[in-house]
VORO-868577 format. One line per 10 residues: number of its first residue (from 1); for each residue y, x negated, z of N, C-alpha, C. Coordinates in nm, 3 decimals. Each point is the difference from the previous one (the first is absolute). Layout:
% residues N
NUM) Y:X:Z:Y:X:Z:Y:X:Z; ...
//
This chain:
% residues 304
1) 8.757:6.286:21.589:-0.171:0.002:-0.041:-0.060:0.061:0.129; -0.067:0.109:-0.061:-0.091:0.050:0.144:-0.132:-0.086:-0.008; -0.058:-0.005:0.138:-0.129:-0.069:0.030:-0.095:0.077:-0.068; -0.066:-0.055:-0.080:-0.136:0.059:-0.060:-0.120:-0.029:0.056; -0.016:-0.078:0.128:-0.118:-0.060:0.037:-0.065:0.158:0.082; -0.131:-0.003:0.009:-0.071:0.126:0.043:0.058:0.000:0.154; -0.035:0.131:0.085:0.066:0.015:0.125:-0.110:-0.106:0.118; 0.032:-0.037:0.052:-0.055:-0.085:0.140:-0.125:0.069:0.029; -0.108:-0.026:0.027:-0.125:0.092:0.038:0.020:-0.010:0.147; 0.005:0.086:0.074:0.039:0.026:0.143:-0.150:-0.043:0.068
11) -0.128:0.029:-0.071:-0.111:-0.088:0.053:-0.003:-0.132:0.052; 0.095:-0.060:-0.089:-0.006:-0.175:0.021:0.085:0.007:0.124; 0.114:0.088:0.025:0.082:-0.041:0.114:-0.081:0.052:0.131; -0.083:0.081:-0.035:-0.097:0.066:0.130:-0.094:-0.113:0.017; -0.027:-0.071:-0.051:-0.095:-0.124:-0.013:0.053:-0.071:0.050; 0.130:-0.076:-0.022:0.046:-0.107:0.047:0.088:0.043:0.162; 0.014:0.108:0.007:0.031:0.034:0.135:-0.108:-0.007:0.096; -0.111:0.033:-0.049:-0.125:0.009:0.109:-0.035:-0.126:0.022; -0.015:-0.131:-0.120:-0.009:-0.127:-0.005:0.115:-0.063:0.121; 0.119:0.043:-0.006:0.099:-0.030:0.082:-0.023:0.009:0.137
21) -0.057:0.121:0.014:-0.024:0.075:0.159:-0.083:-0.078:0.053; -0.114:-0.027:-0.070:-0.149:-0.052:0.037:0.023:-0.156:0.023; 0.058:-0.055:-0.089:0.006:-0.139:-0.021:-0.129:-0.080:-0.090; -0.059:0.104:-0.061:-0.122:-0.060:-0.037:-0.032:0.078:-0.140; -0.033:-0.055:-0.117:-0.059:0.049:-0.108:-0.141:0.093:0.018; -0.086:-0.082:0.094:-0.120:0.041:-0.016:0.021:0.137:0.130; 0.047:-0.043:0.133:0.044:0.093:0.082:0.056:0.146:-0.061; 0.062:-0.012:-0.081:0.082:0.115:-0.088:-0.090:0.103:-0.098; -0.114:-0.077:-0.015:-0.084:0.080:-0.100:-0.059:0.130:0.034; -0.025:0.002:0.120:-0.107:0.118:0.064:0.103:0.137:0.032
31) 0.149:-0.038:0.035:0.087:0.106:0.034:0.032:0.034:-0.128; -0.003:-0.069:-0.121:0.048:0.054:-0.106:-0.108:0.053:-0.097; -0.135:-0.010:0.032:-0.090:0.039:-0.062:-0.017:-0.053:-0.138; 0.029:-0.132:0.036:-0.014:-0.099:-0.171:-0.071:-0.130:0.031; -0.070:-0.055:-0.072:-0.058:-0.112:-0.010:0.105:-0.127:0.055; -0.054:-0.117:0.035:0.094:-0.091:0.039:0.051:-0.059:-0.125; -0.078:-0.007:-0.127:0.048:-0.072:-0.108:0.108:0.086:-0.068; -0.015:0.153:0.006:0.114:0.080:-0.014:0.133:-0.011:0.058; -0.005:-0.015:0.118:0.090:-0.019:0.105:0.090:-0.105:-0.070; -0.069:-0.137:-0.035:0.059:-0.109:-0.032:0.060:-0.001:-0.141
41) -0.088:0.080:-0.081:0.069:0.003:-0.109:0.115:0.114:-0.033; 0.042:0.108:0.088:0.119:0.094:0.025:0.095:-0.083:0.064; -0.006:-0.097:0.077:0.093:-0.093:0.076:0.077:-0.074:-0.100; -0.117:-0.067:-0.091:0.056:-0.088:-0.097:0.083:0.074:-0.119; -0.030:0.123:-0.013:0.061:0.096:-0.114:0.116:-0.005:0.049; 0.026:0.071:0.127:0.141:0.009:0.038:0.088:-0.142:0.019; -0.067:-0.107:0.034:0.071:-0.091:-0.019:0.048:-0.062:-0.140; -0.085:0.041:-0.106:0.062:-0.015:-0.116:0.084:0.094:-0.048; 0.006:0.103:0.063:0.105:0.106:-0.046:0.132:-0.040:0.030; -0.019:-0.040:0.134:0.129:-0.029:0.091:0.054:-0.163:-0.044
51) -0.090:-0.050:-0.016:0.041:-0.131:-0.062:0.035:-0.099:0.134; -0.069:0.064:0.128:-0.003:-0.096:0.106:-0.115:-0.016:0.073; -0.018:-0.116:0.096:-0.154:-0.008:0.090:0.046:0.072:0.094; -0.113:0.100:0.033:-0.016:0.091:0.114:-0.060:-0.085:0.146; -0.090:-0.092:-0.081:-0.089:-0.018:0.133:-0.037:-0.171:-0.027; 0.006:-0.063:0.125:-0.083:-0.133:-0.015:-0.133:0.008:0.039; -0.127:-0.036:-0.065:-0.097:0.016:0.051:-0.019:-0.139:0.073; -0.068:0.067:0.141:-0.024:-0.105:0.092:-0.177:-0.005:0.028; -0.035:-0.109:0.072:-0.132:-0.018:-0.004:-0.102:0.165:0.072; 0.099:0.064:0.053:-0.054:0.125:0.076:0.113:0.084:-0.023
61) 0.014:0.098:-0.071:0.104:0.113:-0.047:0.097:-0.066:-0.056; 0.128:0.067:-0.024:0.082:-0.039:-0.066:0.161:0.011:0.100; 0.081:-0.058:-0.072:0.138:-0.003:0.096:0.091:0.042:-0.132; 0.081:0.120:0.072:0.118:0.050:-0.099:0.106:-0.093:-0.027; 0.066:-0.013:-0.120:0.102:-0.041:-0.018:0.146:0.033:0.051; 0.097:-0.015:-0.007:0.117:0.030:0.022:0.026:0.128:-0.054; -0.032:-0.016:-0.163:0.023:0.130:-0.094:-0.092:0.116:0.063; -0.122:-0.049:0.030:-0.081:0.110:0.036:0.026:0.066:0.139; 0.076:-0.073:0.091:0.090:0.063:0.111:0.082:0.102:-0.047; 0.082:-0.030:-0.081:0.095:0.081:-0.059:-0.046:0.127:-0.087
71) -0.103:-0.039:-0.078:-0.060:0.122:-0.082:-0.089:0.097:0.118; -0.049:-0.058:0.087:-0.049:0.111:0.096:0.073:0.065:0.066; 0.115:-0.082:0.038:0.130:0.100:0.079:0.044:0.102:-0.061; 0.018:-0.007:-0.148:0.040:0.097:-0.079:-0.094:0.092:-0.058; -0.140:-0.012:0.026:-0.114:0.100:-0.070:-0.081:0.089:0.107; 0.029:-0.076:0.143:-0.111:0.044:0.059:0.051:0.158:0.074; 0.104:0.025:0.026:0.039:0.111:0.057:-0.008:0.150:-0.126; 0.043:-0.039:-0.127:-0.010:0.106:-0.108:-0.170:0.018:-0.025; -0.073:-0.136:0.027:-0.145:0.037:-0.046:-0.074:0.067:0.122; 0.056:-0.008:0.113:-0.055:0.049:0.117:0.044:0.165:0.002
81) 0.101:0.004:-0.049:0.040:0.139:0.014:-0.085:0.084:-0.115; -0.012:-0.032:-0.104:-0.071:0.038:-0.098:-0.135:0.054:0.078; -0.067:-0.120:0.020:-0.122:-0.002:0.058:-0.022:0.140:0.112; 0.117:0.025:0.081:-0.015:0.095:0.078:0.038:0.135:-0.042; -0.010:0.055:-0.140:0.036:0.114:-0.064:-0.135:0.088:0.048; -0.121:-0.070:0.020:-0.134:0.070:0.037:-0.055:-0.077:0.046; -0.157:0.040:0.058:-0.087:-0.069:0.074:-0.003:-0.139:-0.073; -0.044:-0.002:-0.122:-0.079:-0.144:-0.055:0.155:-0.050:-0.067; 0.084:0.053:-0.061:0.119:-0.055:-0.038:-0.039:-0.019:-0.114; 0.113:0.037:-0.129:-0.044:-0.037:-0.138:-0.004:-0.129:-0.039
91) 0.049:-0.099:0.054:-0.044:-0.159:0.008:-0.101:-0.034:0.099; -0.043:0.060:0.096:-0.120:-0.035:0.049:0.064:-0.100:0.137; 0.148:-0.030:-0.014:0.052:-0.087:0.083:0.010:0.087:0.158; -0.023:-0.051:0.087:0.061:0.050:0.157:0.045:-0.111:0.074; 0.027:-0.015:0.120:0.059:-0.078:0.079:-0.112:-0.059:0.058; -0.028:-0.175:-0.022:-0.121:-0.034:0.043:-0.026:-0.018:0.132; -0.111:0.012:0.055:-0.044:-0.045:0.145:0.084:-0.135:0.033; 0.044:0.001:0.152:0.041:-0.145:0.027:-0.119:-0.059:0.046; -0.009:-0.127:-0.016:-0.110:-0.050:0.040:0.050:-0.120:0.110; -0.022:0.034:0.149:0.061:-0.088:0.075:-0.147:-0.055:0.098
101) 0.032:-0.141:0.030:-0.102:-0.074:0.080:0.070:-0.063:0.112; -0.090:-0.063:0.110:0.029:-0.050:0.134:-0.099:-0.030:0.062; 0.057:-0.041:0.139:-0.109:-0.047:0.100:-0.052:0.157:0.054; -0.109:-0.011:0.026:-0.054:0.126:0.010:0.037:0.087:0.143; 0.029:-0.102:0.089:0.054:0.050:0.158:0.131:0.062:-0.002; 0.099:-0.088:-0.100:0.141:0.080:-0.013:-0.008:0.107:-0.086; -0.109:0.019:-0.104:-0.012:0.090:-0.095:-0.009:0.146:0.111; -0.089:-0.014:0.099:-0.051:0.104:0.071:0.066:0.030:0.094; 0.072:-0.115:0.059:0.095:0.067:0.140:0.115:0.052:-0.024; 0.056:-0.069:-0.167:0.150:0.010:0.008:0.037:0.039:-0.147
111) -0.057:-0.022:-0.095:0.043:0.027:-0.160:-0.059:0.150:-0.031; -0.130:0.006:0.032:-0.062:0.175:-0.057:0.089:0.072:0.072; 0.024:0.025:0.139:0.082:0.090:0.064:0.144:0.006:-0.045; 0.023:-0.094:-0.040:0.144:-0.017:-0.047:0.040:0.094:-0.163; -0.161:-0.002:-0.061:0.012:0.028:-0.137:-0.067:0.130:-0.019; -0.035:0.029:0.089:-0.069:0.186:0.025:0.078:0.065:-0.049; 0.137:0.026:0.016:0.077:0.084:-0.043:0.025:-0.004:-0.142; -0.001:-0.122:-0.068:0.012:-0.003:-0.161:-0.100:0.049:-0.068; -0.141:0.010:0.068:-0.116:0.043:-0.087:0.013:0.154:0.040; 0.043:0.068:0.083:0.015:0.140:-0.013:0.101:0.031:-0.096
121) 0.105:-0.089:-0.024:0.090:0.052:-0.102:-0.057:-0.058:-0.178; -0.084:-0.046:-0.006:-0.061:0.003:-0.118:-0.002:-0.159:-0.020; 0.035:-0.101:0.043:-0.020:-0.134:-0.011:-0.166:-0.037:0.005; -0.018:-0.062:-0.120:-0.161:-0.024:0.013:-0.009:-0.173:0.045; -0.076:-0.033:0.076:-0.013:-0.114:0.073:-0.167:-0.078:-0.030; -0.031:-0.102:-0.020:-0.124:-0.059:-0.030:0.021:-0.136:0.106; -0.061:0.019:0.117:0.051:-0.125:0.115:-0.121:-0.110:-0.005; -0.003:-0.125:0.020:-0.078:-0.081:-0.002:0.008:-0.104:0.133; -0.095:-0.046:0.014:0.021:-0.088:0.138:-0.064:-0.146:-0.050; 0.048:-0.117:0.082:-0.047:-0.134:-0.023:0.129:-0.083:0.071
131) -0.052:-0.142:-0.057:0.104:-0.113:0.050:0.087:-0.031:-0.077; 0.108:-0.041:0.026:0.107:-0.048:-0.071:-0.031:-0.050:-0.133; -0.061:-0.081:0.004:-0.024:-0.117:-0.110:-0.082:0.092:-0.119; -0.080:0.055:0.045:-0.082:0.071:-0.086:0.082:0.130:-0.068; 0.056:0.048:0.082:0.100:0.120:-0.051:0.094:-0.042:-0.102; 0.063:-0.123:0.054:0.083:-0.026:-0.112:-0.013:-0.079:-0.141; -0.146:-0.041:0.017:-0.057:-0.023:-0.137:-0.036:0.145:-0.099; -0.026:0.103:0.091:-0.045:0.117:-0.059:0.117:0.071:-0.072; 0.130:-0.022:0.110:0.100:0.034:-0.060:0.079:-0.071:-0.149; -0.026:-0.116:0.021:0.038:-0.064:-0.136:-0.094:0.041:-0.092
141) -0.112:0.037:0.024:-0.092:0.060:-0.123:0.047:0.160:-0.029; 0.067:0.054:0.068:0.061:0.148:-0.035:-0.084:0.099:0.078; -0.074:-0.052:0.107:-0.070:0.109:0.073:0.089:0.068:0.108; 0.087:-0.049:0.058:0.097:0.051:0.098:0.155:0.004:-0.045; 0.065:0.112:0.045:0.150:0.008:-0.002:0.071:-0.063:0.094; -0.051:0.045:0.141:0.043:-0.072:0.104:-0.102:-0.066:0.078; 0.048:-0.085:0.055:-0.111:-0.098:0.103:0.089:-0.017:0.146; -0.033:0.029:0.104:0.031:-0.026:0.120:-0.061:-0.163:0.035; 0.102:-0.086:0.005:-0.053:-0.163:0.005:0.039:-0.047:0.118; -0.099:-0.073:0.075:-0.016:-0.060:0.123:0.140:-0.120:-0.013
151) 0.045:-0.046:-0.119:0.107:-0.119:-0.010:0.060:0.048:-0.130; 0.103:-0.066:-0.026:0.110:0.031:-0.107:-0.088:-0.077:-0.125; -0.041:0.066:-0.133:-0.095:-0.059:-0.083:0.127:-0.067:-0.099; -0.090:-0.083:-0.085:0.069:-0.055:-0.101:-0.045:0.043:-0.142; 0.081:0.008:-0.091:-0.041:0.046:-0.124:0.139:0.054:-0.082; 0.003:-0.009:-0.121:0.089:0.024:-0.110:0.002:0.179:0.022; 0.121:0.021:0.041:0.001:0.151:-0.039:-0.027:0.081:0.133; -0.041:-0.030:0.082:-0.063:0.045:0.150:0.141:0.053:0.067; 0.004:0.102:0.029:0.092:0.067:0.103:-0.047:-0.016:0.152; 0.060:-0.058:0.081:-0.068:0.024:0.134:0.109:0.005:0.093
161) -0.034:0.081:0.099:0.121:0.046:0.109:-0.088:0.017:0.131; 0.059:-0.072:0.090:-0.006:0.004:0.147:-0.071:0.155:0.030; -0.109:0.051:0.075:-0.026:0.118:0.037:0.011:0.022:0.135; -0.094:-0.086:0.089:-0.006:0.021:0.140:-0.054:-0.134:0.039; 0.017:-0.011:0.150:-0.051:-0.123:0.082:-0.125:0.050:0.057; -0.108:-0.069:0.021:-0.114:0.003:0.112:-0.008:-0.114:0.110; 0.011:0.054:0.125:0.013:-0.064:0.084:-0.180:-0.027:0.046; -0.038:-0.139:0.048:-0.132:0.007:0.042:-0.030:-0.057:0.157; -0.097:0.053:0.035:-0.045:-0.001:0.121:-0.110:-0.098:0.028; -0.018:-0.085:0.110:-0.126:-0.068:0.021:-0.098:0.082:0.083
171) -0.117:0.028:0.009:-0.059:0.127:0.034:-0.121:-0.049:0.059; -0.076:0.046:0.123:-0.136:-0.027:0.045:-0.029:0.145:0.060; -0.142:-0.010:0.001:-0.057:0.101:0.099:0.010:-0.016:0.123; -0.014:0.110:0.096:0.038:-0.047:0.152:-0.150:-0.090:0.080; -0.097:0.036:-0.110:-0.117:-0.050:0.061:0.010:-0.143:-0.014; 0.056:-0.062:-0.106:0.007:-0.129:-0.013:0.104:-0.071:0.075; 0.123:0.088:0.020:0.065:-0.041:0.102:-0.051:-0.015:0.161; -0.078:0.068:0.035:-0.066:0.019:0.123:-0.089:-0.123:-0.008; -0.012:-0.078:-0.100:-0.119:-0.100:0.000:0.064:-0.149:0.027; 0.163:0.014:0.011:0.023:-0.126:0.043:0.147:-0.030:-0.089
181) 0.027:0.082:-0.126:0.125:-0.024:-0.088:0.133:0.036:0.113; 0.099:-0.106:0.026:0.089:0.038:0.090:0.122:0.084:-0.099; 0.035:0.119:0.066:0.096:0.096:-0.091:0.149:-0.065:0.016; 0.022:-0.073:0.077:0.123:-0.048:-0.004:0.034:-0.176:-0.067; -0.146:-0.035:-0.060:0.005:-0.107:-0.048:0.076:-0.013:-0.154; 0.065:-0.114:-0.014:0.062:-0.052:-0.112:-0.012:-0.105:-0.064; 0.011:-0.032:-0.103:0.003:-0.154:-0.075:-0.134:-0.034:-0.009; -0.032:-0.142:0.064:-0.101:-0.063:0.021:-0.120:0.045:0.061; 0.049:0.070:0.140:-0.088:0.042:0.066:-0.085:0.120:-0.058; 0.094:0.096:-0.077:-0.046:0.138:-0.060:-0.092:-0.041:-0.110
191) 0.006:-0.126:-0.085:-0.068:-0.047:-0.101:-0.127:-0.043:0.037; -0.004:-0.081:0.116:-0.120:-0.054:0.064:-0.088:0.115:0.045; 0.062:0.116:0.066:-0.087:0.109:0.067:-0.051:0.083:-0.122; 0.042:-0.017:-0.128:-0.041:0.119:-0.086:-0.117:-0.096:-0.114; -0.003:-0.136:0.038:-0.096:-0.082:-0.092:-0.134:0.071:0.038; -0.007:0.068:0.147:-0.153:0.060:0.044:-0.009:0.138:-0.059; 0.099:0.054:-0.078:-0.020:0.143:-0.023:-0.013:0.020:-0.138; -0.077:0.104:-0.065:-0.050:-0.003:-0.131:0.162:0.050:-0.069; 0.042:-0.047:-0.137:0.078:0.046:-0.057:-0.018:0.105:-0.133; 0.064:0.092:0.020:-0.013:0.100:-0.099:0.120:-0.007:-0.118
201) -0.043:0.014:-0.118:0.096:0.013:-0.101:-0.026:0.102:-0.132; 0.059:0.006:-0.085:-0.028:0.098:-0.146:0.007:-0.117:-0.094; 0.019:-0.118:0.023:-0.001:-0.113:-0.116:-0.069:-0.103:0.064; -0.072:-0.066:-0.102:-0.047:-0.167:0.032:0.126:-0.082:0.045; 0.107:0.014:-0.082:0.098:-0.115:0.019:0.096:0.038:0.102; -0.035:0.117:0.048:0.098:0.043:0.142:0.137:0.008:-0.019; 0.083:0.045:-0.100:0.116:-0.008:-0.043:0.097:0.059:0.147; -0.025:0.100:0.038:0.070:0.059:0.127:-0.013:-0.120:0.136; -0.157:-0.001:0.008:-0.003:-0.087:0.143:0.079:-0.137:-0.025; -0.009:-0.076:-0.136:0.069:-0.147:-0.004:0.144:0.044:0.009
211) 0.052:0.089:-0.042:0.147:0.015:0.008:0.054:-0.004:0.153; -0.103:0.113:0.072:0.022:0.009:0.138:0.054:-0.114:0.074; -0.125:-0.073:-0.027:-0.034:-0.125:0.094:0.131:-0.103:-0.029; 0.011:-0.019:-0.153:0.108:-0.094:-0.037:0.154:0.050:0.027; 0.032:0.139:0.015:0.148:0.065:0.065:-0.011:0.000:0.149; -0.118:0.074:0.057:0.022:0.044:0.155:-0.047:-0.117:0.071; -0.090:-0.099:-0.036:-0.085:-0.055:0.093:0.053:-0.196:-0.050; 0.064:0.012:-0.106:0.037:-0.135:-0.056:-0.151:-0.080:-0.032; -0.096:0.056:-0.041:-0.120:-0.048:0.015:-0.073:0.035:-0.147; -0.095:-0.091:-0.045:-0.091:0.019:-0.127:-0.109:0.083:0.060
221) -0.056:0.099:-0.039:-0.129:0.040:0.017:-0.090:-0.026:-0.089; -0.080:-0.091:0.064:-0.087:-0.065:-0.103:-0.141:0.045:0.003; -0.042:0.098:0.081:-0.149:0.065:0.035:-0.007:0.092:-0.121; -0.134:0.046:-0.021:-0.043:0.093:-0.104:-0.023:0.136:0.071; 0.037:0.088:-0.065:-0.048:0.156:0.066:-0.128:0.003:0.057; -0.060:0.085:0.073:-0.129:-0.017:0.052:-0.036:0.141:-0.060; 0.059:0.101:-0.035:-0.001:0.146:-0.063:0.093:0.017:-0.074; -0.027:0.019:-0.147:0.122:0.052:-0.105:-0.061:0.150:-0.030; 0.113:0.089:-0.022:-0.023:0.121:-0.028:0.090:0.057:-0.146; -0.012:0.107:-0.038:0.065:0.026:-0.131:0.179:0.012:0.033
231) 0.029:0.062:0.113:0.145:0.036:-0.001:0.051:0.010:0.133; 0.109:-0.012:0.038:0.082:-0.013:0.131:-0.051:0.119:0.101; -0.052:0.103:-0.067:-0.011:0.108:0.087:-0.161:-0.047:0.056; -0.068:-0.036:-0.072:-0.148:-0.046:0.065:0.031:-0.123:0.097; 0.100:-0.070:-0.028:0.022:-0.134:0.097:0.042:0.084:0.151; 0.061:0.100:-0.025:0.048:0.061:0.120:-0.116:0.052:0.110; -0.071:0.064:-0.103:-0.119:0.066:0.034:-0.105:-0.097:0.045; -0.023:-0.117:-0.057:-0.090:-0.090:0.045:0.062:-0.068:0.149; 0.106:-0.030:0.024:0.056:-0.058:0.115:-0.001:0.111:0.133; 0.048:0.095:-0.054:-0.061:0.091:0.113:-0.077:0.024:0.044
241) -0.104:0.011:-0.090:-0.135:0.010:0.033:-0.075:-0.133:0.093; 0.096:-0.103:0.016:-0.047:-0.127:0.077:-0.036:-0.133:-0.099; 0.034:0.039:-0.137:-0.056:-0.123:-0.068:0.060:-0.113:0.023; 0.127:-0.013:0.045:0.081:-0.158:0.006:0.153:0.057:0.022; 0.056:-0.080:-0.095:0.164:0.028:-0.002:0.042:-0.001:-0.124; 0.117:0.024:-0.028:0.082:-0.028:-0.155:0.139:0.024:0.037; 0.060:-0.015:-0.130:0.129:0.058:-0.018:0.037:0.107:-0.105; 0.077:0.094:0.053:-0.024:0.144:-0.070:0.149:0.030:-0.023; 0.039:0.083:-0.102:0.138:0.077:0.019:0.006:0.086:0.117; 0.102:-0.005:0.092:0.027:0.086:0.112:-0.028:0.132:-0.009
251) 0.085:0.075:-0.139:-0.030:0.119:-0.014:-0.152:0.062:0.020; -0.113:-0.093:-0.042:-0.128:0.032:-0.016:-0.046:0.020:0.150; 0.043:-0.100:0.081:-0.071:0.006:0.125:0.094:0.047:0.123; 0.108:0.060:-0.029:0.094:0.054:0.116:-0.077:0.082:0.086; -0.093:0.122:-0.055:-0.049:0.105:0.087:-0.084:-0.085:0.074; -0.086:-0.085:-0.072:-0.100:-0.113:0.089:0.048:-0.068:0.107; 0.110:-0.044:-0.027:0.079:-0.075:0.113:0.052:0.092:0.120; 0.019:0.126:-0.046:0.091:0.093:0.080:-0.143:0.031:0.101; -0.103:0.057:-0.046:-0.108:0.034:0.079:-0.080:-0.109:0.069; 0.022:-0.093:-0.028:-0.100:-0.146:0.068:-0.113:-0.007:-0.083
261) -0.015:0.037:-0.133:-0.109:-0.036:-0.045:0.002:-0.136:-0.059; 0.126:-0.037:-0.026:0.029:-0.147:-0.042:0.097:-0.049:0.080; 0.003:-0.153:0.040:0.085:-0.067:0.059:0.078:-0.079:-0.065; 0.117:-0.049:0.005:0.087:-0.063:-0.088:0.027:-0.140:0.051; -0.041:-0.112:-0.047:0.030:-0.140:0.039:0.151:-0.042:-0.037; 0.052:-0.105:0.057:0.095:-0.062:-0.034:0.131:0.083:0.001; 0.024:0.079:0.091:0.088:0.097:0.024:0.140:-0.085:0.025; 0.101:0.069:-0.053:0.142:-0.069:0.021:0.034:-0.098:-0.099; -0.109:-0.070:-0.058:0.020:-0.117:-0.118:0.067:0.109:-0.134; 0.065:-0.099:-0.085:0.061:0.101:-0.104:-0.105:0.014:-0.079
271) -0.060:0.121:-0.069:-0.105:0.011:-0.079:0.085:-0.027:-0.152; -0.107:-0.066:-0.064:0.056:0.023:-0.165:0.010:0.137:-0.039; 0.063:0.012:-0.111:0.048:0.095:-0.110:-0.052:0.007:-0.118; -0.064:0.083:-0.079:-0.024:-0.030:-0.127:0.066:0.106:-0.087; 0.075:-0.023:-0.094:0.048:0.080:-0.091:-0.074:0.042:-0.124; -0.009:0.189:0.000:-0.046:0.010:-0.139:0.091:0.013:-0.092; -0.057:0.007:-0.133:0.101:0.001:-0.105:-0.031:0.118:-0.108; 0.042:0.093:-0.049:0.013:0.120:-0.095:0.005:-0.109:-0.124; -0.083:-0.008:-0.091:-0.013:-0.064:-0.153:-0.015:0.084:-0.072; 0.090:0.012:-0.109:-0.020:0.098:-0.128:-0.029:-0.081:-0.113
281) -0.094:0.053:-0.066:-0.025:-0.032:-0.140:0.102:0.010:-0.100; -0.004:-0.102:-0.095:0.116:0.017:-0.095:-0.022:0.093:-0.081; 0.091:0.090:-0.050:-0.047:0.117:-0.064:-0.009:0.125:0.079; -0.072:-0.016:0.107:-0.014:0.124:0.076:0.122:0.090:0.058; 0.099:-0.045:-0.021:0.138:0.081:0.041:-0.006:0.136:-0.094; -0.060:-0.026:-0.101:0.036:0.085:-0.116:-0.079:0.146:0.043; -0.098:-0.018:0.088:-0.056:0.158:0.031:0.097:0.003:0.154; 0.052:0.111:-0.028:0.069:0.066:0.130:-0.055:0.003:0.098; -0.143:0.038:0.024:-0.037:0.017:0.123:-0.024:-0.129:0.048; 0.008:-0.108:-0.046:-0.019:-0.132:0.076:0.108:0.002:0.063
291) 0.142:0.016:-0.031:0.127:-0.011:0.066:-0.018:0.083:0.113; -0.041:0.127:-0.010:-0.027:0.091:0.123:-0.082:-0.039:0.092; -0.124:-0.085:-0.031:-0.065:-0.058:0.099:0.059:-0.118:0.060; 0.080:-0.104:-0.066:0.077:-0.096:0.058:0.108:0.051:0.108; 0.087:0.108:-0.044:0.088:0.051:0.085:-0.057:0.089:0.145; -0.110:0.065:-0.035:-0.083:0.027:0.124:-0.041:-0.106:0.101; -0.042:-0.109:-0.041:-0.065:-0.099:0.055:0.119:-0.074:0.081; 0.103:-0.011:-0.072:0.136:-0.078:0.092:0.057:0.087:0.090; -0.002:0.130:-0.034:0.051:0.078:0.104:-0.091:0.019:0.123; -0.116:0.008:-0.019:-0.107:0.019:0.125:-0.001:-0.128:0.044
301) 0.016:-0.128:-0.025:-0.013:-0.113:0.058:0.125:-0.023:0.079; 0.116:0.074:0.005:0.094:-0.027:0.074:-0.057:0.005:0.156; -0.093:0.096:0.009:-0.025:0.058:0.134:-0.167:-0.076:0.015; -0.058:-0.089:-0.076:-0.113:-0.069:0.061:0.006:-0.085:0.123
//
C-alpha cells in the first residue's frame, strides 16, 4: 500500500538544521528570517511528523537528541548542496559561520594566524574573547561552536581535546630589579623580596599568579594585586613600563626578555604549564566548517 502522506516540507528540515547548528531556537530565528515562535512551531511540526524528539529544551538554548544527530548527518550535505545552486539558495540554507571564542592573547598570537587561510577559502568566522567560565556558559546557551578553554570543562555532550600547553615566567622590570630584588633568589628569599614590589594582574583572583606560587615556589600567594588590567598583553605592557612584577605566558614576553625590557626571576626552577583545551558544542559538528577549524587548529598547534 502506497504512502499517502503529504511530502515532507523541506523548510522544516531547513529550520531544524539551523537550530541544530546554532544550538538555540532564538539564535536561529534571525538567520532564517523568522520569528522565534515560528521557529519553535516548525521544530515541533517536524517532531510530530517524524514521531521523535529532536531537542531537549535547556534553560539557555537546546541540546540535540541522539536522533537529531543522526538526522543532521543525513540532511546537512544535501541541504547545503541545494543552497549552493545560487547565491541565495532555493532553501536559504548556507554553511553557517563558525562561532569561536577563547582567551584574547591566544586568539591574537596563535589562533587567528592559523585560521587566516581558511577565511580566504570561504570559511566564515565569528570570534569572541573572554574568560573560560563565562565562555562555557555562553556555549551551553548556544552562542559558540568552539571554545578554547584554560581547563577541561565538565558537561554532558561536550567534546574537549588538549590543544596546546602554555609555559609561564615570573617577570619584573629592570628598574625594580635594580632597587634590590635579587635576580638569583628563589623560594622564601624571593617571596620576601617581592612583598615590596607592586603586583600586576588581569584578574582579582590572580589565577596565574596563585598557580605559579603553588607550583614553582611551593607557597600561597596571599597578597592582592596593586594594578589590574584587562588582559595579559596589558600586563606585559604595564610591567615593562615599571609598574611592578607579574606572571605571564612566556610566548608573550620572549622578545621583552631577549632585549632586556623585562627580567625573569626564579630562573632554573621548573615553571608551571597550563593546558588549553578545544571544546566543541554538541551538534556543532554538523557544520562542516567547524571540523575544518578544528583540524586547522590541531595542525597548527603542533608547532606552538
